[in-house]
C-alpha positions in Angstrom: 48.6 76.7 19.1 52.1 77.8 17.8 55.2 76.1 19.3 58.3 78.3 20.7 61.3 77.5 19.0 63.9 75.8 20.6 67.1 77.6 19.4 69.4 74.8 20.5 70.6 71.9 18.9 68.6 68.7 19.5 69.7 66.9 22.6 70.3 63.6 20.8 70.4 62.0 24.5 67.4 62.1 25.4 65.9 61.5 22.0 68.0 58.1 22.2 66.4 57.5 25.2 63.2 57.8 24.0 63.5 55.8 21.1 64.2 52.6 23.5 61.7 53.8 25.7 59.3 53.1 23.0 61.2 49.8 22.6 61.8 48.2 25.6 59.8 50.9 28.0 60.7 48.5 30.9 64.4 49.6 30.6 63.7 53.1 31.0 63.7 54.0 34.8 64.4 57.8 36.5 67.5 58.7 38.4 69.0 61.9 40.0 70.6 63.8 37.4 73.8 66.4 38.2 71.4 68.8 39.3 69.5 67.0 41.5 66.3 67.3 39.4 64.6 63.6 38.4 65.1 62.6 34.9 64.8 59.8 32.3 67.6 57.3 32.6 68.1 53.8 31.1 68.6 50.2 32.9 71.6 49.2 31.0 71.6 45.8 32.9 68.3 45.3 32.3 68.6 46.5 28.5 71.8 44.0 28.2 69.4 41.3 29.8 66.5 42.3 27.4 69.0 41.7 24.1 71.0 38.5 25.2 69.3 34.8 25.2 71.5 34.4 28.0 71.3 35.0 31.7 73.8 38.1 32.7 75.1 37.6 35.8 74.4 40.1 38.8 72.2 40.4 42.1 68.7 40.5 41.4 66.1 41.9 44.1 62.8 41.6 44.3 60.9 45.0 45.4 60.1 48.6 44.4 62.4 51.3 44.6 62.4 54.6 42.5 64.6 58.0 43.2 64.4 59.8 46.8 62.4 56.4 48.7 65.1 56.9 51.5 64.8 60.4 51.5 61.1 59.8 51.9 61.9 57.4 54.6 64.1 59.9 56.8 61.6 62.6 56.0 59.1 60.4 57.8 61.8 59.7 60.7 63.1 63.7 60.8 61.6 65.6 64.0 60.2 69.0 63.6 59.4 72.0 65.5 55.8 72.3 65.4 52.7 72.0 67.4 48.3 72.3 66.9 46.8 75.5 68.0 43.2 75.6 69.2 41.2 77.4 66.7 37.6 78.0 68.7 36.0 80.0 66.3 36.1 78.1 63.5 35.1 74.9 65.4 31.4 73.9 66.1 30.3 72.7 69.9 33.9 73.0 70.9 33.2 72.5 74.6 31.3 68.6 73.9 32.6 67.5 71.0 34.8 64.5 70.2 35.4 65.0 66.4 38.7 66.4 65.6 39.9 68.7 62.0 43.2 69.9 61.4 44.6 72.5 59.1 48.3 71.8 57.9 50.6 69.2 55.5 49.0 66.2 56.5 53.0 65.0 57.1 53.4 67.2 59.7 50.6 66.2 61.3 50.9 63.0 61.2 54.3 63.7 63.0 52.6 65.8 65.9 50.0 62.6 66.3 52.6 60.1 67.1 51.8 60.0 70.9 48.3 60.9 71.4 47.1 58.5 68.5 49.8 55.7 69.0 47.6 52.4 67.9 44.5 54.4 68.3 42.9 54.3 65.3 40.5 51.8 63.9 39.9 52.7 60.3 42.3 54.9 58.0 40.3 56.2 54.8 42.4 58.5 52.2 41.7 59.8 48.5 44.8 61.0 47.9 45.7 63.4 44.9 46.1 60.8 41.8 49.1 61.1 39.7 47.7 62.6 36.5 50.5 64.9 35.6 49.2 67.6 37.0 49.8 69.5 40.4 49.6 68.9 44.0 50.9 70.4 47.3 53.3 68.5 49.1 56.7 69.5 49.7 58.5 66.7 51.9 62.4 68.1 51.8 63.3 69.3 55.5 66.4 69.7 54.6 65.3 73.4 52.6 63.0 75.7 54.1 60.1 76.3 51.8 61.5 79.4 50.2 64.4 78.0 49.3 62.6 75.1 47.5 60.4 77.8 45.7 63.4 79.5 44.7 64.9 76.5 42.9 61.8 75.2 41.5 60.3 78.5 40.2 56.7 76.9 40.8 53.8 78.6 42.6 50.2 78.7 41.1 48.3 81.8 40.1 47.4 82.4 44.0 51.1 82.1 44.8 50.5 78.2 46.3 54.1 76.0 46.0 53.1 73.6 44.1 55.0 70.0 43.3 54.5 69.7 39.2 54.7 66.0 38.5 54.4 66.0 34.6 55.7 63.3 32.7 57.5 65.9 30.4 59.8 66.5 33.7 61.0 62.8 33.9 59.2 62.7 37.7 56.2 60.0 36.2 56.2 58.4 39.7 59.0 59.1 42.1 57.3 62.5 43.5 54.5 61.0 44.1 55.6 57.4 45.2 57.9 59.1 47.7 54.8 61.3 49.1 53.1 58.3 49.4 55.8 56.7 51.4 56.1 58.7 54.2 52.7 59.8 54.9 51.9 55.6 54.9 54.9 54.9 57.6 53.6 57.1 59.6 50.1 56.4 59.6 51.0 52.3 60.5 52.0 53.6 63.8 48.1 54.9 64.4 46.6 51.8 63.7 45.0 50.1 66.1 46.4 46.0 66.1 42.9 45.5 64.8 42.6 48.8 62.6 42.0 48.7 58.5 43.4 51.5 56.0 41.5 51.7 52.7 43.2 53.8 50.1 41.6 54.8 46.8 43.8 55.1 43.7 42.9 55.1 40.1 44.6 53.3 37.2 48.3 54.9 37.0 49.0 54.3 40.3 47.7 51.3 41.6 50.8 48.9 41.2 52.9 50.6 42.8 50.8 51.7 45.4 50.1 48.0 45.9 53.7 47.6 46.2 54.1 50.4 48.6 51.7 48.8 50.9 52.8 45.6 50.7 56.5 47.1 52.1 54.3 49.4 54.7 51.8 47.1 56.2 53.3 44.0 55.2 51.9 41.5 52.2 50.6 38.9 54.6 48.3 41.9 56.3 46.6 42.6 52.2 42.8 42.2 52.7 41.6 42.8 49.2 41.4 44.8 46.1 38.0 46.8 45.7 36.9 48.0 42.4 33.8 50.7 43.0 32.3 51.5 39.8 32.2 55.7 40.1 30.1 56.6 37.1 26.8 55.4 35.6 28.0 55.5 31.7 30.9 54.4 29.5 33.1 57.8 29.1 33.6 59.1 25.5 37.4 59.1 25.7 38.6 59.0 22.3 42.2 58.5 23.9 41.7 55.1 25.6 40.5 51.8 23.8 38.7 51.0 27.3 36.7 53.0 29.0 37.5 53.9 32.7 34.5 53.4 34.4 35.9 52.3 38.1 38.4 53.5 40.2 41.0 50.9 43.0 40.4 50.7 46.6 43.0 48.8 48.2 42.7 47.1 51.9 45.3 46.5 54.4 44.9 45.6 58.1 47.7 45.9 60.4 47.5 42.2 61.9 45.4 40.1 59.6 45.5 37.4 61.9 44.0 39.6 64.6 41.4 41.5 63.2 40.1 37.7 62.0 39.7 37.3 65.5 38.2 40.3 67.0 35.6 40.5 63.9 35.5 42.1 60.5 32.5 44.7 59.6 29.2 43.2 58.0 27.8 45.4 54.7 24.1 46.0 55.4 22.4 44.2 52.6 18.4 44.8 53.3 19.1 48.5 52.2 19.8 47.0 48.5 17.1 43.9 48.1 13.9 44.0 48.9 11.2 41.4 48.4 8.0 43.4 46.9 6.1 40.6 44.7 7.1 38.4 47.4 9.9 36.3 45.7 9.9 32.5 47.1 13.9 33.0 46.6 13.5 35.8 49.2 14.8 39.7 49.0 16.5 40.1 45.5 17.8 43.3 43.7 17.9 43.6 40.2 19.8 45.0 37.0 19.1 46.8 33.6 18.6 44.0 31.0 18.8 47.2 28.1 22.3 47.5 27.6 23.9 51.4 28.8 25.2 53.8 26.3 28.5 52.4 25.1 27.8 48.8 25.6 27.6 46.2 22.8 24.7 42.7 23.3 22.0 41.2 21.3 19.0 42.5 20.0 15.6 40.6 19.4 12.0 41.3 20.7 10.7 40.6 24.7 7.0 41.1 25.0 6.4 41.9 28.4 3.4 40.7 30.6 1.3 43.5 29.0 1.8 42.9 26.2 3.9 45.6 25.2 6.6 44.7 22.4 10.0 45.8 22.8 12.7 45.4 19.8 16.2 46.8 21.8 19.6 46.1 22.4 20.1 43.5 25.7 22.7 42.3 27.7 22.1 38.2 27.2 21.1 36.4 24.2 17.4 35.3 23.6 18.1 32.0 25.4 19.6 32.8 28.1 16.7 35.5 28.8 14.1 32.8 28.1 16.1 30.8 30.6 16.0 33.5 32.8 12.3 34.1 32.5 11.1 30.8 33.6 13.3 30.7 36.4 11.3 33.8 37.4 14.5 35.9 37.4 13.1 38.5 34.8 11.2 41.4 36.5 8.8 44.3 34.7 8.3 47.0 36.7 5.8 49.7 36.1 3.3 47.2 37.1 4.9 45.0 34.1 4.6 47.1 31.4 8.6 48.8 32.0 11.9 47.3 30.5 13.3 44.5 32.1 15.4 43.4 34.7 17.5 40.6 35.9 17.2 39.5 39.5 19.8 38.6 42.0 18.7 37.3 45.4 20.5 38.0 48.6 20.8 34.8 49.9 23.3 34.1 46.4 25.6 36.5 47.1 28.5 35.6 49.5 28.4 35.1 53.2 27.4 37.7 55.6 30.6 39.6 56.7 32.7 39.4 53.6 32.0 41.8 50.8 33.1 41.6 47.2 35.5 42.5 45.8 33.1 44.5 43.2 31.4 47.3 44.7 29.1 48.1 41.4 25.8 48.4 42.8 25.1 52.7 43.2 21.9 52.3 45.5 24.9 50.5 47.8 28.5 52.0 47.1 26.6 55.5 45.3 29.0 57.4 42.4 30.3 60.5 41.7 27.7 62.1 40.1 25.6 61.5 43.6 28.3 62.4 45.3 28.3 66.2 43.2 24.7 66.1 43.9 25.1 66.1 47.6 26.9 68.9 47.8 24.9 70.5 45.5 22.0 70.5 47.6 23.9 71.3 50.5 25.5 74.2 49.4 22.8 75.7 46.7 24.9 75.7 43.9 27.2 73.2 41.8 30.7 72.7 41.5 31.2 74.0 45.2 34.2 71.0 44.9 35.2 68.6 42.1 35.1 64.6 42.5 34.0 64.7 46.1 33.2 60.9 46.9 30.0 59.7 47.7 28.7 59.1 51.4 27.5 55.9 50.5 30.7 54.5 49.9 32.2 55.8 52.7 29.3 54.3 54.6 30.1 50.9 53.6 33.8 51.4 54.1 32.9 51.9 58.0 30.9 49.0 58.2 33.0 46.7 56.1 35.8 48.2 58.8 33.8 47.4 62.2 34.1 50.7 63.1 32.4 50.7 66.6 31.0 53.2 69.2 33.8 54.8 70.7 36.7 54.3 67.9 37.8 56.5 65.7 38.2 57.1 61.9 41.2 59.3 60.5 41.3 60.7 56.8 44.3 62.9 55.8 43.4 63.7 52.4 39.8 65.0 53.4 38.8 67.4 51.0 35.2 68.6 51.1 34.6 66.3 54.1 32.8 63.7 52.6 34.3 60.9 55.4 33.0 63.2 58.6 29.4 63.5 56.8 29.3 59.5 56.3 30.6 59.2 60.0 27.3 61.1 61.5 24.9 59.8 58.8 25.8 56.5 59.9 26.0 57.8 63.8 22.5 59.0 63.0 20.7 55.5 62.6 21.3 54.2 65.9 22.7 57.4 68.2 26.2 56.0 67.0 29.4 57.4 69.1 32.2 56.7 66.3 34.5 59.6 66.1 36.6 61.1 63.2 39.7 63.0 62.8 40.3 65.2 59.4 43.6 66.6 58.1 43.5 68.8 54.8 46.5 71.0 53.5 44.8 74.6 53.4 45.4 75.0 49.7 43.9 77.7 49.2 41.1 77.7 46.1 41.6 79.7 42.6 39.6 82.6 42.3 37.8 81.7 39.0 36.1 78.3 41.3 32.7 78.8 42.6 34.0 78.2 45.5 35.6 81.1 45.9 33.0 83.5 44.6 30.7 81.8 47.6 33.5 83.1 49.7 35.7 80.0 50.5 39.2 80.8 50.6 40.3 77.4 51.3 39.4 73.7 51.0 39.4 73.7 54.7 36.8 76.4 54.7 34.8 74.2 52.1 34.9 70.7 54.3 34.5 72.5 57.6 31.0 74.3 56.3 29.9 71.1 54.6 30.0 69.2 57.6 28.3 72.0 59.8 25.6 72.0 56.7 25.6 68.5 56.5 24.7 68.2 60.6 22.1 70.2 60.5 20.3 68.5 57.6 21.5 65.1 59.3 19.6 66.4 62.8 16.5 67.9 61.1 16.1 64.7 59.2 16.9 62.4 62.1 16.4 64.3 65.6 19.7 62.2 66.4 21.4 62.5 69.6 24.8 62.3 68.1 28.0 64.4 68.1 27.5 67.1 65.3 30.6 69.0 66.3 34.4 69.5 65.8 37.4 71.0 67.0 39.4 72.6 64.7 43.3 72.9 65.0 45.8 74.7 62.9 49.7 73.4 62.4 51.7 75.9 63.4 55.5 76.5 64.6 56.0 75.5 68.4 54.9 77.9 71.1 58.4 77.9 72.4 60.9 81.0 71.3 63.9 79.9 69.4 66.8 81.8 70.5 70.2 81.1 69.6 72.4 84.6 70.2 76.4 84.7 70.9 77.9 86.0 74.6 78.7 89.2 72.7 74.5 89.9 72.1 73.5 90.0 75.3 72.5 92.9 76.9 70.6 93.5 80.1 67.4 94.6 77.8 67.8 91.3 75.7 67.9 89.1 79.0 64.6 90.5 80.4 63.3 90.0 77.4 64.0 86.3 77.6 63.1 86.0 81.1 60.0 83.9 78.9 60.8 81.4 77.0 57.2 81.3 75.0 56.5 83.0 72.0 54.5 85.9 73.0 51.4 85.4 70.5 50.5 82.0 72.1 47.7 81.9 74.7 46.6 79.4 77.6 44.5 77.0 75.2 47.7 76.7 72.6 50.0 76.1 75.6 47.4 73.5 76.9 47.3 71.5 73.6 50.6 71.6 73.1 51.2 69.7 76.6 48.5 67.0 75.8 51.1 66.7 72.7 53.7 66.1 74.4 52.6 64.1 76.9 50.5 61.9 74.5 46.7 62.6 75.3 43.8 63.0 73.2 42.7 66.2 71.8 39.5 65.3 72.0 38.5 64.9 76.1 36.8 67.6 77.7 38.1 70.3 80.2 37.2 72.7 82.3 39.1 76.5 83.0 38.4 78.3 86.6 40.3 80.6 89.3 42.2 79.7 91.9 42.8 83.0 94.2 44.4 84.9 91.4 45.7 82.2 89.1 43.7 80.3 85.9 43.9 76.5 86.6 43.2 74.0 83.6 41.7 70.5 84.6 41.8 68.4 81.4 39.5 65.5 81.4 39.1 65.4 85.3 42.1 65.3 86.2 44.8 63.3 83.4 46.4 67.0 83.2 46.1 70.2 85.4 48.3 73.3 84.2 48.7 76.5 85.6 50.6 79.3 83.2 50.7 82.1 84.9 53.3 84.5 86.8 54.6 84.0 90.0 52.0 81.6 91.5 51.8 81.2 95.3 52.7 78.2 97.0 48.5 78.2 98.4 47.5 77.3 95.0 50.3 74.6 94.2 49.2 72.9 97.4 45.4 73.9 96.1 46.4 71.6 92.6 48.2 68.7 94.7 45.2 68.1 97.1 43.5 67.0 93.6 45.8 64.3 92.6 46.4 64.7 88.9 48.2 62.5 86.8 49.9 65.0 85.3 50.8 68.5 86.8 52.3 71.1 84.6 53.3 75.4 85.6 55.6 77.7 82.7 59.0 77.9 83.7 58.8 81.8 84.9 55.5 80.8 86.6 58.1 80.9 89.8 60.7 83.4 90.8 63.8 81.7 91.7 65.3 77.8 91.6 64.5 77.4 95.4 60.6 78.3 94.6 60.5 75.5 91.6 62.4 73.1 94.0 59.7 74.1 96.8 56.5 72.7 93.9 58.5 69.6 93.9 58.6 69.1 97.3 54.9 70.4 97.7 53.8 67.2 95.3 56.4 64.3 96.4 54.1 65.0 99.9 50.7 65.8 98.9 50.5 64.0 95.1 53.7 61.7 95.2 52.3 59.7 92.1 51.6 63.1 90.0 53.9 63.6 86.7 55.4 67.5 87.0 56.6 69.4 84.6 57.5 72.6 83.5 57.4 74.4 79.7 
């Protein structure tokens, strides 16, 4: 490819920084430039120390810092005027399900869930976008509007989506990614129950930084483990690397490790991987190939199978080790003694039940990328509907280790193809379980050239929701289990309330009439009801019913947790009927009453008939 000429003199400062980066990479960091953009910079104090044989004076602090860290804290704490709007048509079993699917930015969603699910989540699993120098779609600056941000950066994809581009050439190696994760993890910690845990999938690019961020957010004392999951069968043929990358990392933190140990950790079901087909006296066992795989080195010698077949191959261990295992009965020959040898390892030799190893290497138990892709192909009938989904075997193991029980909630706020929901339903089906999920996914648009778009799926959310429907249908057909196969869909949207700012000179009689209602004209009773649930901190998954009382529609949420009526001119007789039920909470529209005396009268009715009811208007 022919490069374009710069038509300008060389930037010697940047060239010198590149030279320092080459010889002293630890001394090159990031800073905000004069234009506010992230750029490479030299830590001169550290460089002086690197070039000195004496200790340079100055304060030292242990910790992780980056450009934008303080702003990410501000972003996490900043209030937003947003709500969650019910999308009944896109839902499945809306009236009966206790599962939730939210379309929207996960930072905004985490803010909206702070009251309703405070310390209410048992397990959080996330597979965030990895910092590969490519694009990810999160713009967290609440100081400017999206339009302003896009004008400043000029960065959109081919379909017009806003993108945050994070290539190394821009100087933003880690700061943007760290800021994106830090604010979300700060909010997610609030949602974890005291015995809750979080599992985070990550690759090599940010695992060190992510661990330091998690140490700061969750506390180093709550670090539970660093799992290495083998995501692929064979060694990759990547000539740019000396070491073939076959594993990903999963960091595990508890909300309160000491309390978690008291309540009990989960147990992996090892019986799926361990069997005893040959009645081995040492008990159940599993096996792995003794023959080397693609790209692996071993020792070459001849092995004679029990049927007399001679095998001359490269083997995992030397001949002396093989003979030792053979004498101990650890070598297994499948296909009636004619197949390739496999080494046994016994369930009794593994770690104590309830404590899992840090190496999740067994594909039968923890799945792999190709199997996850095959699962999507089976569900949708075509390949490549979604790239790199996580296998349901991996998610099943995580849910088991986290000890998620009936009635408890699993949250995934980078839900992608909805593997978490699929795995949870599959696990529930094994014993008619009642575990629940909340999935959150930004409605990223599918590029026009993708298989998903060709099938009619315009956003990742549509893929995820359809995957849940198809997985539910398949699980029900295979197991006939009586579990919750549905999900309520909500979308992040602007507040239900009108934002009205007028100077006194702009008021007119027509304007005053228009302002009689402070609620946006496109909002329904259901929008208002669920907006009130967020305000009052009630879960979004509980049952409700609506019925007519005289000329009004009255909504009863979870049998009296909240009763709402949003009609105009509500008669006192309806107010009295609501008060007779003695709900915990009652809510009306501010415009439901003709004047202040009418509103005062409502308060008096509740004081007399239901003194413990909290009454509010919107």
